[in-house]
Biopython code that builds the backbone (N, CA, C, O; Angstrom):
import numpy as np
from Bio.PDB.StructureBuilder import StructureBuilder

atoms = [
    (1, "SER", "N", (111.609, 95.650, 98.437)),
    (1, "SER", "CA", (110.481, 96.045, 97.609)),
    (1, "SER", "C", (110.057, 97.460, 97.974)),
    (1, "SER", "O", (110.359, 97.956, 99.059)),
    (2, "ARG", "N", (109.358, 98.094, 97.053)),
    (2, "ARG", "CA", (108.860, 99.447, 97.281)),
    (2, "ARG", "C", (107.352, 99.459, 97.079)),
    (2, "ARG", "O", (106.827, 98.841, 96.153)),
    (3, "VAL", "N", (106.670, 100.170, 97.961)),
    (3, "VAL", "CA", (105.221, 100.318, 97.852)),
    (3, "VAL", "C", (104.935, 101.709, 97.295)),
    (3, "VAL", "O", (105.427, 102.714, 97.810)),
    (4, "VAL", "N", (104.133, 101.749, 96.237)),
    (4, "VAL", "CA", (103.741, 102.998, 95.594)),
    (4, "VAL", "C", (102.218, 103.063, 95.605)),
    (4, "VAL", "O", (101.549, 102.067, 95.328)),
    (5, "VAL", "N", (101.674, 104.231, 95.923)),
    (5, "VAL", "CA", (100.223, 104.425, 95.987)),
    (5, "VAL", "C", (99.830, 105.634, 95.142)),
    (5, "VAL", "O", (100.683, 106.438, 94.766)),
    (6, "GLU", "N", (98.545, 105.757, 94.847)),
    (6, "GLU", "CA", (98.047, 106.954, 94.153)),
    (6, "GLU", "C", (98.157, 108.160, 95.077)),
    (6, "GLU", "O", (98.610, 109.231, 94.675)),
    (7, "SER", "N", (97.737, 107.965, 96.314)),
    (7, "SER", "CA", (97.681, 109.042, 97.296)),
    (7, "SER", "C", (97.933, 108.451, 98.673)),
    (7, "SER", "O", (97.223, 107.537, 99.095)),
    (8, "ARG", "N", (98.936, 108.963, 99.377)),
    (8, "ARG", "CA", (99.187, 108.486, 100.742)),
    (8, "ARG", "C", (97.962, 108.728, 101.615)),
    (8, "ARG", "O", (97.548, 107.858, 102.381)),
    (9, "ALA", "N", (97.387, 109.927, 101.489)),
    (9, "ALA", "CA", (96.229, 110.274, 102.321)),
    (9, "ALA", "C", (95.091, 109.289, 102.109)),
    (9, "ALA", "O", (94.463, 108.853, 103.074)),
    (10, "ALA", "N", (94.818, 108.933, 100.854)),
    (10, "ALA", "CA", (93.728, 107.995, 100.569)),
    (10, "ALA", "C", (94.083, 106.583, 101.015)),
    (10, "ALA", "O", (93.249, 105.897, 101.607)),
    (11, "ALA", "N", (95.294, 106.143, 100.744)),
    (11, "ALA", "CA", (95.694, 104.770, 101.069)),
    (11, "ALA", "C", (95.787, 104.538, 102.567)),
    (11, "ALA", "O", (95.497, 103.440, 103.043)),
    (12, "LEU", "N", (96.188, 105.559, 103.316)),
    (12, "LEU", "CA", (96.407, 105.399, 104.751)),
    (12, "LEU", "C", (95.275, 105.975, 105.594)),
    (12, "LEU", "O", (95.400, 106.067, 106.815)),
    (13, "ALA", "N", (94.175, 106.361, 104.958)),
    (13, "ALA", "CA", (93.022, 106.891, 105.697)),
    (13, "ALA", "C", (92.469, 105.819, 106.625)),
    (13, "ALA", "O", (92.480, 104.637, 106.281)),
    (14, "PRO", "N", (91.986, 106.216, 107.795)),
    (14, "PRO", "CA", (91.421, 105.227, 108.717)),
    (14, "PRO", "C", (90.166, 104.585, 108.137)),
    (14, "PRO", "O", (89.507, 105.161, 107.272)),
    (15, "PRO", "N", (89.835, 103.371, 108.626)),
    (15, "PRO", "CA", (88.623, 102.691, 108.154)),
    (15, "PRO", "C", (87.399, 103.571, 108.368)),
    (15, "PRO", "O", (87.336, 104.315, 109.347)),
    (16, "PRO", "N", (86.437, 103.494, 107.472)),
    (16, "PRO", "CA", (86.275, 102.508, 106.410)),
    (16, "PRO", "C", (87.000, 102.869, 105.122)),
    (16, "PRO", "O", (86.946, 102.104, 104.159)),
    (17, "GLY", "N", (87.674, 104.007, 105.077)),
    (17, "GLY", "CA", (88.454, 104.370, 103.892)),
    (17, "GLY", "C", (89.790, 103.662, 103.932)),
    (17, "GLY", "O", (89.980, 102.723, 104.705)),
    (18, "GLY", "N", (90.697, 104.100, 103.117)),
    (18, "GLY", "CA", (92.037, 103.539, 103.138)),
    (18, "GLY", "C", (92.117, 102.163, 102.526)),
    (18, "GLY", "O", (91.126, 101.607, 102.055)),
    (19, "SER", "N", (93.311, 101.634, 102.545)),
    (19, "SER", "CA", (93.580, 100.318, 101.975)),
    (19, "SER", "C", (93.882, 99.321, 103.081)),
    (19, "SER", "O", (94.911, 99.421, 103.748)),
    (20, "ASN", "N", (92.992, 98.366, 103.275)),
    (20, "ASN", "CA", (93.246, 97.341, 104.288)),
    (20, "ASN", "C", (94.514, 96.556, 103.995)),
    (20, "ASN", "O", (95.143, 96.029, 104.913)),
    (21, "ASP", "N", (94.901, 96.472, 102.707)),
    (21, "ASP", "CA", (96.140, 95.780, 102.349)),
    (21, "ASP", "C", (97.354, 96.456, 102.979)),
    (21, "ASP", "O", (98.386, 95.816, 103.176)),
    (22, "LEU", "N", (97.238, 97.733, 103.291)),
    (22, "LEU", "CA", (98.309, 98.453, 103.983)),
    (22, "LEU", "C", (97.985, 98.659, 105.458)),
    (22, "LEU", "O", (98.860, 98.521, 106.313)),
    (23, "LEU", "N", (96.728, 98.990, 105.760)),
    (23, "LEU", "CA", (96.357, 99.318, 107.133)),
    (23, "LEU", "C", (96.501, 98.139, 108.090)),
    (23, "LEU", "O", (96.933, 98.325, 109.228)),
    (24, "TRP", "N", (96.152, 96.936, 107.656)),
    (24, "TRP", "CA", (96.245, 95.784, 108.558)),
    (24, "TRP", "C", (97.694, 95.430, 108.891)),
    (24, "TRP", "O", (97.989, 95.199, 110.063)),
    (25, "PRO", "N", (98.609, 95.376, 107.928)),
    (25, "PRO", "CA", (100.010, 95.126, 108.295)),
    (25, "PRO", "C", (100.586, 96.231, 109.183)),
    (25, "PRO", "O", (101.422, 95.955, 110.044)),
    (26, "ILE", "N", (100.146, 97.483, 108.983)),
    (26, "ILE", "CA", (100.591, 98.569, 109.857)),
    (26, "ILE", "C", (100.044, 98.344, 111.257)),
    (26, "ILE", "O", (100.775, 98.454, 112.241)),
    (27, "ARG", "N", (98.756, 98.027, 111.344)),
    (27, "ARG", "CA", (98.119, 97.760, 112.641)),
    (27, "ARG", "C", (98.814, 96.625, 113.380)),
    (27, "ARG", "O", (98.984, 96.677, 114.598)),
    (28, "ASP", "N", (99.214, 95.596, 112.631)),
    (28, "ASP", "CA", (99.834, 94.417, 113.230)),
    (28, "ASP", "C", (101.334, 94.579, 113.462)),
    (28, "ASP", "O", (101.994, 93.647, 113.922)),
    (29, "GLY", "N", (101.875, 95.755, 113.146)),
    (29, "GLY", "CA", (103.288, 96.020, 113.393)),
    (29, "GLY", "C", (104.241, 95.394, 112.392)),
    (29, "GLY", "O", (105.446, 95.337, 112.638)),
    (30, "LEU", "N", (103.719, 94.922, 111.262)),
    (30, "LEU", "CA", (104.570, 94.278, 110.259)),
    (30, "LEU", "C", (105.307, 95.297, 109.395)),
    (30, "LEU", "O", (106.431, 95.052, 108.956)),
    (31, "ILE", "N", (104.673, 96.432, 109.156)),
    (31, "ILE", "CA", (105.288, 97.536, 108.423)),
    (31, "ILE", "C", (104.851, 98.833, 109.090)),
    (31, "ILE", "O", (103.963, 98.835, 109.942)),
    (32, "ALA", "N", (105.481, 99.932, 108.695)),
    (32, "ALA", "CA", (105.078, 101.258, 109.168)),
    (32, "ALA", "C", (104.526, 102.046, 107.985)),
    (32, "ALA", "O", (104.741, 101.675, 106.831)),
    (33, "ALA", "N", (103.827, 103.113, 108.271)),
    (33, "ALA", "CA", (103.300, 103.960, 107.199)),
    (33, "ALA", "C", (104.430, 104.474, 106.313)),
    (33, "ALA", "O", (104.219, 104.759, 105.134)),
    (34, "THR", "N", (105.618, 104.591, 106.876)),
    (34, "THR", "CA", (106.776, 105.055, 106.105)),
    (34, "THR", "C", (107.233, 104.027, 105.077)),
    (34, "THR", "O", (108.102, 104.322, 104.257)),
    (35, "HIS", "N", (106.662, 102.824, 105.110)),
    (35, "HIS", "CA", (106.984, 101.800, 104.110)),
    (35, "HIS", "C", (106.464, 102.201, 102.728)),
    (35, "HIS", "O", (106.937, 101.686, 101.714)),
    (36, "VAL", "N", (105.493, 103.116, 102.683)),
    (36, "VAL", "CA", (105.011, 103.632, 101.400)),
    (36, "VAL", "C", (106.115, 104.533, 100.852)),
    (36, "VAL", "O", (106.396, 105.598, 101.401)),
    (37, "HIS", "N", (106.727, 104.090, 99.771)),
    (37, "HIS", "CA", (107.885, 104.790, 99.202)),
    (37, "HIS", "C", (107.496, 106.078, 98.488)),
    (37, "HIS", "O", (108.173, 107.096, 98.629)),
    (38, "ALA", "N", (106.412, 106.038, 97.726)),
    (38, "ALA", "CA", (106.075, 107.203, 96.905)),
    (38, "ALA", "C", (104.631, 107.151, 96.448)),
    (38, "ALA", "O", (103.980, 106.106, 96.485)),
    (39, "GLU", "N", (104.151, 108.301, 96.020)),
    (39, "GLU", "CA", (102.892, 108.379, 95.291)),
    (39, "GLU", "C", (103.221, 108.263, 93.807)),
    (39, "GLU", "O", (104.322, 108.611, 93.379)),
    (40, "LEU", "N", (102.268, 107.774, 93.031)),
    (40, "LEU", "CA", (102.487, 107.591, 91.601)),
    (40, "LEU", "C", (102.959, 108.887, 90.932)),
    (40, "LEU", "O", (103.869, 108.862, 90.104)),
    (41, "GLY", "N", (102.351, 109.999, 91.283)),
    (41, "GLY", "CA", (102.741, 111.283, 90.710)),
    (41, "GLY", "C", (104.185, 111.647, 91.008)),
    (41, "GLY", "O", (104.849, 112.281, 90.187)),
    (42, "GLU", "N", (104.679, 111.249, 92.184)),
    (42, "GLU", "CA", (106.074, 111.522, 92.537)),
    (42, "GLU", "C", (107.031, 110.734, 91.649)),
    (42, "GLU", "O", (108.096, 111.231, 91.280)),
    (43, "LEU", "N", (106.647, 109.499, 91.307)),
    (43, "LEU", "CA", (107.490, 108.704, 90.409)),
    (43, "LEU", "C", (107.479, 109.280, 89.005)),
    (43, "LEU", "O", (108.527, 109.426, 88.376)),
    (44, "VAL", "N", (106.287, 109.606, 88.515)),
    (44, "VAL", "CA", (106.147, 110.115, 87.151)),
    (44, "VAL", "C", (106.893, 111.442, 86.981)),
    (44, "VAL", "O", (107.507, 111.682, 85.942)),
    (45, "SER", "N", (106.839, 112.294, 87.993)),
    (45, "SER", "CA", (107.490, 113.607, 87.903)),
    (45, "SER", "C", (108.988, 113.544, 88.167)),
    (45, "SER", "O", (109.707, 114.510, 87.910)),
    (46, "GLY", "N", (109.461, 112.405, 88.681)),
    (46, "GLY", "CA", (110.878, 112.278, 89.003)),
    (46, "GLY", "C", (111.235, 112.786, 90.390)),
    (46, "GLY", "O", (112.411, 112.806, 90.754)),
    (47, "ALA", "N", (110.234, 113.199, 91.174)),
    (47, "ALA", "CA", (110.491, 113.689, 92.526)),
    (47, "ALA", "C", (110.989, 112.581, 93.448)),
    (47, "ALA", "O", (111.727, 112.848, 94.396)),
    (48, "ARG", "N", (110.591, 111.346, 93.177)),
    (48, "ARG", "CA", (111.051, 110.175, 93.943)),
    (48, "ARG", "C", (111.569, 109.155, 92.942)),
    (48, "ARG", "O", (111.045, 109.042, 91.834)),
    (49, "PRO", "N", (112.606, 108.408, 93.336)),
    (49, "PRO", "CA", (113.157, 107.412, 92.407)),
    (49, "PRO", "C", (112.279, 106.173, 92.315)),
    (49, "PRO", "O", (111.542, 105.843, 93.244)),
    (50, "GLY", "N", (112.373, 105.501, 91.186)),
    (50, "GLY", "CA", (111.694, 104.216, 91.011)),
    (50, "GLY", "C", (112.559, 103.108, 91.585)),
    (50, "GLY", "O", (113.181, 103.276, 92.634)),
    (51, "ARG", "N", (112.597, 101.985, 90.902)),
    (51, "ARG", "CA", (113.389, 100.854, 91.381)),
    (51, "ARG", "C", (114.878, 101.193, 91.375)),
    (51, "ARG", "O", (115.362, 101.939, 90.523)),
    (52, "ALA", "N", (115.587, 100.627, 92.345)),
    (52, "ALA", "CA", (117.031, 100.829, 92.414)),
    (52, "ALA", "C", (117.748, 99.966, 91.382)),
    (52, "ALA", "O", (118.805, 100.342, 90.876)),
    (53, "ASP", "N", (117.164, 98.801, 91.073)),
    (53, "ASP", "CA", (117.730, 97.916, 90.048)),
    (53, "ASP", "C", (116.630, 97.006, 89.518)),
    (53, "ASP", "O", (115.510, 97.010, 90.031)),
    (54, "ALA", "N", (116.953, 96.229, 88.492)),
    (54, "ALA", "CA", (115.950, 95.403, 87.805)),
    (54, "ALA", "C", (115.394, 94.277, 88.667)),
    (54, "ALA", "O", (114.353, 93.709, 88.335)),
    (55, "THR", "N", (116.063, 93.943, 89.762)),
    (55, "THR", "CA", (115.576, 92.848, 90.614)),
    (55, "THR", "C", (114.624, 93.332, 91.706)),
    (55, "THR", "O", (113.961, 92.519, 92.351)),
    (56, "GLN", "N", (114.552, 94.623, 91.917)),
    (56, "GLN", "CA", (113.705, 95.160, 92.984)),
    (56, "GLN", "C", (112.232, 95.114, 92.572)),
    (56, "GLN", "O", (111.879, 95.472, 91.448)),
    (57, "LEU", "N", (111.388, 94.672, 93.488)),
    (57, "LEU", "CA", (109.947, 94.598, 93.243)),
    (57, "LEU", "C", (109.272, 95.893, 93.667)),
    (57, "LEU", "O", (109.666, 96.526, 94.646)),
    (58, "THR", "N", (108.253, 96.274, 92.916)),
    (58, "THR", "CA", (107.440, 97.431, 93.264)),
    (58, "THR", "C", (105.992, 96.979, 93.350)),
    (58, "THR", "O", (105.470, 96.366, 92.418)),
    (59, "LEU", "N", (105.344, 97.283, 94.466)),
    (59, "LEU", "CA", (103.920, 96.997, 94.644)),
    (59, "LEU", "C", (103.171, 98.308, 94.461)),
    (59, "LEU", "O", (103.423, 99.281, 95.172)),
    (60, "TYR", "N", (102.247, 98.330, 93.505)),
    (60, "TYR", "CA", (101.412, 99.511, 93.292)),
    (60, "TYR", "C", (100.032, 99.218, 93.847)),
    (60, "TYR", "O", (99.360, 98.296, 93.385)),
    (61, "LYS", "N", (99.608, 99.986, 94.826)),
    (61, "LYS", "CA", (98.299, 99.808, 95.440)),
    (61, "LYS", "C", (97.389, 100.949, 95.007)),
    (61, "LYS", "O", (97.560, 102.093, 95.430)),
    (62, "SER", "N", (96.423, 100.621, 94.160)),
    (62, "SER", "CA", (95.447, 101.594, 93.686)),
    (62, "SER", "C", (94.256, 101.601, 94.632)),
    (62, "SER", "O", (93.694, 100.550, 94.938)),
    (63, "VAL", "N", (93.876, 102.771, 95.088)),
    (63, "VAL", "CA", (92.738, 102.862, 96.007)),
    (63, "VAL", "C", (91.563, 103.627, 95.417)),
    (63, "VAL", "O", (90.535, 103.784, 96.076)),
    (64, "GLY", "N", (91.700, 104.103, 94.194)),
    (64, "GLY", "CA", (90.584, 104.772, 93.539)),
    (64, "GLY", "C", (90.459, 106.237, 93.885)),
    (64, "GLY", "O", (89.625, 106.617, 94.707)),
    (65, "VAL", "N", (91.274, 107.052, 93.271)),
    (65, "VAL", "CA", (91.218, 108.493, 93.472)),
    (65, "VAL", "C", (90.296, 109.080, 92.399)),
    (65, "VAL", "O", (90.503, 108.845, 91.208)),
    (66, "ALA", "N", (89.301, 109.827, 92.807)),
    (66, "ALA", "CA", (88.242, 110.291, 91.904)),
    (66, "ALA", "C", (88.764, 111.097, 90.724)),
    (66, "ALA", "O", (88.178, 111.040, 89.642)),
    (67, "VAL", "N", (89.842, 111.841, 90.900)),
    (67, "VAL", "CA", (90.352, 112.652, 89.794)),
    (67, "VAL", "C", (90.803, 111.768, 88.632)),
    (67, "VAL", "O", (90.733, 112.184, 87.475)),
    (68, "GLU", "N", (91.263, 110.553, 88.931)),
    (68, "GLU", "CA", (91.647, 109.633, 87.858)),
    (68, "GLU", "C", (90.420, 109.170, 87.077)),
    (68, "GLU", "O", (90.473, 109.032, 85.855)),
    (69, "ASP", "N", (89.321, 108.932, 87.782)),
    (69, "ASP", "CA", (88.072, 108.558, 87.111)),
    (69, "ASP", "C", (87.589, 109.698, 86.216)),
    (69, "ASP", "O", (87.133, 109.466, 85.096)),
    (70, "ALA", "N", (87.693, 110.924, 86.715)),
    (70, "ALA", "CA", (87.266, 112.083, 85.924)),
    (70, "ALA", "C", (88.143, 112.251, 84.686)),
    (70, "ALA", "O", (87.640, 112.581, 83.612)),
    (71, "ALA", "N", (89.444, 112.029, 84.828)),
    (71, "ALA", "CA", (90.350, 112.141, 83.679)),
    (71, "ALA", "C", (90.028, 111.079, 82.636)),
    (71, "ALA", "O", (90.026, 111.364, 81.439)),
    (72, "ALA", "N", (89.755, 109.858, 83.085)),
    (72, "ALA", "CA", (89.400, 108.784, 82.151)),
    (72, "ALA", "C", (88.084, 109.104, 81.445)),
    (72, "ALA", "O", (87.958, 108.885, 80.240)),
    (73, "ALA", "N", (87.108, 109.619, 82.184)),
    (73, "ALA", "CA", (85.818, 109.974, 81.581)),
    (73, "ALA", "C", (85.985, 111.088, 80.553)),
    (73, "ALA", "O", (85.349, 111.058, 79.499)),
    (74, "ALA", "N", (86.827, 112.062, 80.847)),
    (74, "ALA", "CA", (87.068, 113.153, 79.897)),
    (74, "ALA", "C", (87.698, 112.622, 78.613)),
    (74, "ALA", "O", (87.357, 113.075, 77.520)),
    (75, "LEU", "N", (88.608, 111.672, 78.740)),
    (75, "LEU", "CA", (89.240, 111.072, 77.564)),
    (75, "LEU", "C", (88.214, 110.315, 76.721)),
    (75, "LEU", "O", (88.186, 110.454, 75.499)),
    (76, "VAL", "N", (87.378, 109.518, 77.373)),
    (76, "VAL", "CA", (86.342, 108.762, 76.659)),
    (76, "VAL", "C", (85.384, 109.720, 75.953)),
    (76, "VAL", "O", (85.026, 109.498, 74.796)),
    (77, "LEU", "N", (84.968, 110.782, 76.642)),
    (77, "LEU", "CA", (84.061, 111.760, 76.045)),
    (77, "LEU", "C", (84.695, 112.426, 74.822)),
    (77, "LEU", "O", (84.043, 112.567, 73.787)),
    (78, "ARG", "N", (85.945, 112.829, 74.934)),
    (78, "ARG", "CA", (86.625, 113.472, 73.807)),
    (78, "ARG", "C", (86.703, 112.538, 72.607)),
    (78, "ARG", "O", (86.424, 112.942, 71.479)),
    (79, "LEU", "N", (87.086, 111.282, 72.856)),
    (79, "LEU", "CA", (87.191, 110.321, 71.753)),
    (79, "LEU", "C", (85.828, 110.031, 71.127)),
    (79, "LEU", "O", (85.718, 109.899, 69.908)),
    (80, "ALA", "N", (84.790, 109.933, 71.960)),
    (80, "ALA", "CA", (83.444, 109.689, 71.427)),
    (80, "ALA", "C", (83.004, 110.845, 70.535)),
    (80, "ALA", "O", (82.431, 110.626, 69.467)),
    (81, "ARG", "N", (83.270, 112.065, 70.968)),
    (81, "ARG", "CA", (82.900, 113.232, 70.153)),
    (81, "ARG", "C", (83.682, 113.261, 68.845)),
    (81, "ARG", "O", (83.118, 113.537, 67.786)),
    (82, "GLU", "N", (84.988, 112.974, 68.920)),
    (82, "GLU", "CA", (85.818, 112.960, 67.705)),
    (82, "GLU", "C", (85.331, 111.921, 66.704)),
    (82, "GLU", "O", (85.399, 112.136, 65.494)),
    (83, "ARG", "N", (84.841, 110.799, 67.210)),
    (83, "ARG", "CA", (84.425, 109.697, 66.340)),
    (83, "ARG", "C", (82.941, 109.742, 65.998)),
    (83, "ARG", "O", (82.455, 108.930, 65.210)),
    (84, "GLY", "N", (82.224, 110.689, 66.588)),
    (84, "GLY", "CA", (80.802, 110.821, 66.309)),
    (84, "GLY", "C", (79.973, 109.657, 66.820)),
    (84, "GLY", "O", (78.992, 109.265, 66.188)),
    (85, "VAL", "N", (80.361, 109.108, 67.953)),
    (85, "VAL", "CA", (79.614, 107.984, 68.533)),
    (85, "VAL", "C", (79.088, 108.382, 69.908)),
    (85, "VAL", "O", (79.497, 109.393, 70.479)),
    (86, "GLY", "N", (78.186, 107.577, 70.420)),
    (86, "GLY", "CA", (77.651, 107.822, 71.748)),
    (86, "GLY", "C", (76.275, 108.443, 71.691)),
    (86, "GLY", "O", (75.701, 108.632, 70.619)),
    (87, "ARG", "N", (75.765, 108.750, 72.842)),
    (87, "ARG", "CA", (74.412, 109.290, 72.956)),
    (87, "ARG", "C", (74.400, 110.310, 74.094)),
    (87, "ARG", "O", (74.975, 110.072, 75.156)),
    (88, "THR", "N", (73.745, 111.442, 73.864)),
    (88, "THR", "CA", (73.589, 112.459, 74.897)),
    (88, "THR", "C", (72.304, 112.175, 75.656)),
    (88, "THR", "O", (71.260, 111.926, 75.052)),
    (89, "ILE", "N", (72.381, 112.213, 76.973)),
    (89, "ILE", "CA", (71.192, 112.002, 77.806)),
    (89, "ILE", "C", (71.038, 113.173, 78.764)),
    (89, "ILE", "O", (72.025, 113.795, 79.156)),
    (90, "GLU", "N", (69.816, 113.468, 79.135)),
    (90, "GLU", "CA", (69.532, 114.519, 80.107)),
    (90, "GLU", "C", (69.556, 113.909, 81.500)),
    (90, "GLU", "O", (68.959, 112.859, 81.737)),
    (91, "LEU", "N", (70.236, 114.558, 82.400)),
    (91, "LEU", "CA", (70.273, 114.099, 83.798)),
    (91, "LEU", "C", (69.482, 115.034, 84.674)),
    (91, "LEU", "O", (69.392, 114.819, 85.883)),
]
sb = StructureBuilder()
sb.init_structure("model")
sb.init_model(0)
sb.init_chain("A")
sb.init_seg("    ")
for serial, (resi, resn, name, xyz) in enumerate(atoms, 1):
    if name == "N":
        sb.init_residue(resn, " ", resi, " ")
    sb.init_atom(name, np.array(xyz, "f"), 0.0, 1.0, " ", f" {name:<3s}", serial, name[0])
structure = sb.get_structure()
């Protein structure tokens, strides 16, 4: 199997950050940090290969990278403006 993350730095950050789903097995010696095969961007860009064959499993661990939230918000805002829906509020 291959482990893919949004960001190695975010996924492997020490507590309280990081992903306990990865940090605890690393702490317990079950896997190493090198078990993380790629970041999502590396797969999308072709810098790292995806599955070797159709039987190989890939685990994607999302840890919440803020730039993805900002990109999603920008998309929602653009669509709302195009469709003339939503409400502007003062912050």
